[in-house]
Structures are given as structure tokens and as C-alpha cells.
N, C-alpha and C positions, 0 to 999 in steps of 0.2 A: 439427820443428814441434809434433807431438803425440807424447807418449810415455806408453804405458800400462804401469804397473808393478803386477803382481800383482792385476789387477782381478778381483774375484769378485762375482757378483750372485746372491743367494739369495731365493727365494720360499718360501712354506710348501710343503714336500714336494718342491721341485725347485730345482736349481742350474744354470741355463743357462750361466753363465760361471764357470770355475774357474781362478783364478790366471793370467789372461791378461796377457802382457807382449809388447809390440810397439812399434816406432817407425814413425811415419808422417811422411814427409819432405815438404818444400815441393814442390808441383807433382805429387805422386803422384796417379794416378788408379787407385783400388783398387776392384776388384769383390769383393764378399763373397758367396760361394756356399755351398750346402750343403742338406741335407734340411730340410723344413718343421719348425718347432718346435725347431730346434737352438740358437737364441740369436742369430741374425744381426741381427734388429731390435733386440734387447736391447743388443747391442754398440754400435750407433751411437746408440741413445737414451742409453746411459751416457756416450758421448763428449761429448754436449752437455748432459748432466745432466738430460734429461727423466726419466731413471731414475737414482736415486742408487746408486752401487756400494755393496755391503755392506762391502767392504774394498778396499784398494789405492789407488793414486794415479794421477791423470791430469795430466800436465804439458803445458801449452799455452803456447807462446811463453815458456818459462822459468818460468811460474807454476803452482803446484799449485792447480788449480781445484777439487779435492776437499777442500782444507783448510777447516777450520772457520772460519766467518766470511767466506769468500770471496764476493764479489758475483757470483752466478751470471749475472745479466743482462749483465755485462761480457763474459763468454765467449760467451754466446748471440748477442750482437750481431755477433760475428765468425764465427759458425757458422750458416749457413743450413740449414734443414731442409725437404725436399720429401717429403710423405707420400703414401701410396697413395690416400687419399680426398680429395685436393685442399685441403680445409679453407678454401675461399673463403667470404667473408661473403655470404650470399644476398641480404641487403637492400641491398647496395652494388653499384654498377656495377663493371665490370672496372677502369676507371681509378681509381675510388675505392678499390678493393681495393689497387691498386698504390701509391697515395699515402699511405694511412693510417699504416703503420708508419714510413716515412721522416720524415713530419711529426711523429709522436708521439714516436718514440725518437731519431731523428737530428736532430730540430729543424730540418728543412729548410723553406724557404719554400714556400708552396703552388705557386707557378709553377715553382720548381725541381723539386719533386716530380712535378708534372704533366709537365714536359719530359722528365725522366729516365724516368718511367713509359711515356710514349709511345715513347721511343727503344727501350726494352726490349721493348715489345709488338711493335714493328716487327721487332726482331731475331728473335723467336720466331714471327713470321708471323700475329699476331692483332690488329694495330693497328685493323683495321676493326671489331673487337668491343669497342672501348674503352667505348662507351656502353651495351653490352648488360649484362644481369644474368646471373649464373652459370647459372641454370636455362635460359637461352636458348642455351647452348653445348653442344657435344658433349663427350664425355669427354676426347678428345685435346686439344681447345681449352682445357678447364679445366686440364688438367695443364700445358700450355704457359704459361698465365697464372700458375699456381702457381710454376713455375720462374722466370718473369720477376719475380714478386713477391719471391722469395727473393733474386734478383740486385739488386733495388732497395735492399736493405740493405747492399750492398757487402761481402759476407762474404769472409773469407780462406779459409774451408773450406765446402764444400757437401756435405751429407749427404742422400742420396736413398734412401728406404725403399721398395723394390719400386715404382718410379715408373710401371710399365706394367701392374701386375698387375690393376688394377681396370678396365682398358680393354677395349673390344671389339677383337678381333684386327686389324680393319681400321684401327684408330687407333694401334696400337703403333708402327708405323714412323715416324709423324710426330713422336712424342715422342722416340723414340730418335735421330732425326736432329738434334733440338735439343740433346740431351745430348752427342752426338758432337761437334758444333760447339763446345759449351761446354768439352769436355775438351781441345780444342786451345788454349784461351785461357791455359793455364798455372795455372789455379786448382787447389787441392788438392780432390779429390773422393773420396768414399767411397760406393759404390753397392751396395746390397743388391739382388740380382737373381736371377731363376730362368732368365733368357734366356742360355744358354751362348754362343751365337754372338755376341751383343751384348757380353758380358763379355770374350770373346777379342779382339774388334775394338777395344774402347775403352780397355782398361786397360794400365798398365805393370806392375801387380802384381795378383795374385789371392790372396785368402784363402779356403781351403776350411775351413769350420767343421764340427766334429764332436767328440763326446766332451768337451763342455764348454769348447771353446776353439778356437784356430786350429790345426787338426790338421795342415795343410800349407800353406805359402805359396811363391810363386815367380812367375816371369814367366808370361804366358799360355801361351807355348810349353811351359814346364816343367810347368804344371798340366794343360793340356788334351791335350798331345801325349805327354808322358812323365812322368806322375805317379809318385812314388816310393813312396807308401803305399797300402795295399790299399783302404781306404775311399774315398780320393780316386779311385782308378782305377775302382772300381765305380760311383761317382756320375757322373763326367764321361762315362764310356762307356755309361751307363745299363744297367749289367749286372744281370741277374737271375740269382741263384745258387741252384743245387740241390746239396746235399751229402749224402753217405751214407758210412757206414763198414761195410765187409763184413769181419767177423771170424770167420766160420764157414763151413764148406762147406755147412752146412744153413741158411744164411741165408734169410729170408723173401723169396724172389724175387718172389712174387706181390704182397706188400705193397710191395716196392721198385718194381715196375712200376706199381702204382696211384699211388704218391706221385709218380713221374716223370710220369705222365699228367696228374695234377692240375696240376703245375708247368707243363707244356707248354700246357695249356688256359688257365690263369690269365694266361699271358703272350702269348696269341694267336699262338703259334708256327705258322707256315705248315705245311700238311700234308706237303709234300715235305721240309721241314727236320725235322719230327717223325720222319719215317721214317728219315732219315740218323742222327739222334741215337740212336734206339732200336737201329738196326742196329749202329752203331759201339760203343755200350755193350755190347751182347751179344757181339760178336766180341772186343773188347778185354778185357773182364773175364771173361766166362764161358768163352770158348774159348781165350784165349791166356794171361792172367796166372794165373787161379785154378788151372789144372791144374799149374802149376809150384810151387805153395806147399803145403808139408806142414801148416803152421799159417797159415791165411789172415789177412791184415791188409792190406786195400786201402782207402785213403781216396780217394773219388771226389768230384770237383767239376765241375759243368757250369755254364758261364757263357754266357748268351744276351744279346746286345746288342739292346735294343729299338730303338736308333737306326739300326742298319744290318743287323740280322738275322744277324750273325755269331755262331757258336757254337763253343765250345772245351771239350773234355773233358780234365781233368787227373786222372791216376791216380798216387797215391804209395803205395808198398808196401814192406813189410819183406822181409828175406831177402837172399841173395847176389845179386850183380850179374846182372840179366837184362834184356837189351834185347829188346823185343817183336819187333824186326826179325829176331832170331835164332831165333824160334820154329820148331818143326818142323811146326806147323799152317799150312802154306803157303796153304791155301784160305782160312782165316779172315784171314790176313794180307793176302791179295789183296783180299778183300772190304773190310777196314778201309782199305786204301790207296785203294780206289775211292771211298770216302765222304769221304776227307780231301784237303785241299790241302797239308797239311804235318804231319809227325810228327817230334817232337823227343824224344830220350831223354837223360836226365841221370842221373849216379850220383855221390852224395856220401856217402862212407863214414861221415862224422861225424854225419849226420842220423839221426833216429829212424826215418824212412822213407826209406832211402837211394836207392831207385829212384824215378824220376819220368819219366812220359811225358806229353807234351802233344800232343793231337790237335786240330788246327784243321780244322774241317769245311768242306766246300764250301758256298757260299751256295745 
């Protein structure tokens, strides 16, 4: 249905989209996720040409809608857009908001537009607000009206840009419920969202955006349960990462400790978990690995998950094969094992840092 070919969007000093190519099929329900400011909204605004791509093509139902001279209104009539900020006309009642575009653009008769409008308002649960003005509605009700108004134009594709981000948390569920029902209707939908559980529940495909484009895509199970790329994994698991390189026996261990403490404080790591992390770091690096190395080179990575409080220490180091479980320092090894729920050692001779140990700490 929609094919993006090499879409690039440039602004002065920033390029949120770089050579994006992807195909969106009929009936796809796609959630677009990723860090703030990465180009998610720009992507869907380019799809319906609210933003004009700097270069590339968008093929919609076999037509190049980015071609010079193409009637943009023709494509927009088939692509409904739901914004964060509702965009209802404040001087019109709810039903008047519903009837305006179908009468003006689709040339529907007034009675037909009214009947269809009421049908859609009943579908999203706000028919009793038909004669109210937007400022008399809650945020959730406004967004449900905005969704119904989009449906009134009978679009083939529905684009939703962070549809719940402007809502009070108590109103998010009511709007998500409407969108979930809509997703079952068979319409093609592209939803920019920061609600990961919602994205997982509603989609058949997920785009994770980073580094100027669609960094990784797949099914919800692939993206949320088994992401293949590092940035995706860090994002969906809400991982906060601390990294250090120890390349001298005289490394600044006081500075190292200070940087680690700042990281732990910034991420609100619980006291008991802080203790385990510090203890595991000390025993693994200072007491077990470092004494084995004539020329130290240890790359450390600590990952802490904000979502579930899990933490993992990975140490990659040069030199001959050395499994930490083979250390003669049995006391430090015992202490390390007491802090960990799992310790995995790997050796790959072709790697620059062939030794790798992953310590998953107890919660």
C-alpha cells in the first residue's frame, strides 16, 4: 500500500530522516517507538505530506505522491491524522466538528454527515457529548472525538502521533481502548507512541527509530522480547549504561568509584542493589581479573534496567584464556557468586578482547 524509497528530511543543522526505505502493507498496525526527538513524528508527517521530504519517493496505492504536480489533497483524503493536541474547532459543537470535513471535502449531505457522525461518536463512547463544545470535554473525550472525526473521512490509512501523550494518566486507558478496537477493524494504522505495553499489545509490526531512520523492525515479540541490535535492546528494556576502560594497574580507582556512585544516584538504584554492584565490581575486577594481567585492558559495562531493577556487569578483557571461575582467589570468587544469580564466561580468540564474562546480579 505505502512504499517509502530513500526518504530524507533535512532541516537547518539537523537531518531526522536519512534514506529511509520501507514497505507498509494493507492492514498493518505499526507502532513507531524510539527516543524523543529522533524523527518519529517527522516520519508520519512525511507520509501524509504535512512535511515535504527533502528527497526520496512515497508510493501510495501505486502513485508517487511526492511527484511534482501531484494533488496532495487526494492522498490526504485517504490518510487520516490524529494529533497529540486534538485540533478540534473550539467554536463548533462536537457533532459540528464531525460533520464539517465530510460535507466540505466529501460533499456529503447534511443528514448523511450527521447520521455518520453520531454513529462514530457512539462507537467511541461520546455520543452524549454531541451538542457539547470541546472545552466542555475532558482530554480523553476530546481525543476520542478526534479519532471519530478522522474516521468520518473514511480513510484507508490512519496515522496517530502520540495520541495519549497530552492526556492525564487516568484518561490514557480510555483512548487506548478505542484504538485497540480500531486496530481490529482491518484498517492500516501507524502509531507513534511511547507506551511500550500498548505498542506490544496492538501491533503486528514495530519500528524502532534511531540514528536517522528505522534502526530495527520486527514483530512485537522480536522487538520487545528479543531485539537484535544494541540500541533497541537498551531502549525497550530501559537500560541505563555505565562504561569504563581500565588500561593501567595505576588507574584512578577513586575517580572510577566517584563516577560509578554518580551513575547509581542518577538512576535511583536501591541501596541494596548499589551494594551488590559495588561489591561485584570490586571482586570481579580488582581481586580476580586484574591480578592475572601483565598489561591490563579491561572494558567494563554495567547495565541497570529502570523497569525491573535488574543489573548486569560485563567485563571484556585481553590476554590468554582466563575463566574467572578458575581463579585461585576462592574467597573473592565465593563473594562474587553470592552476589550473582548467574555468571557466564565466553572466549573468542578472534575478538580484540577475547575474554568475556557476564555477571547477572541478584535483584
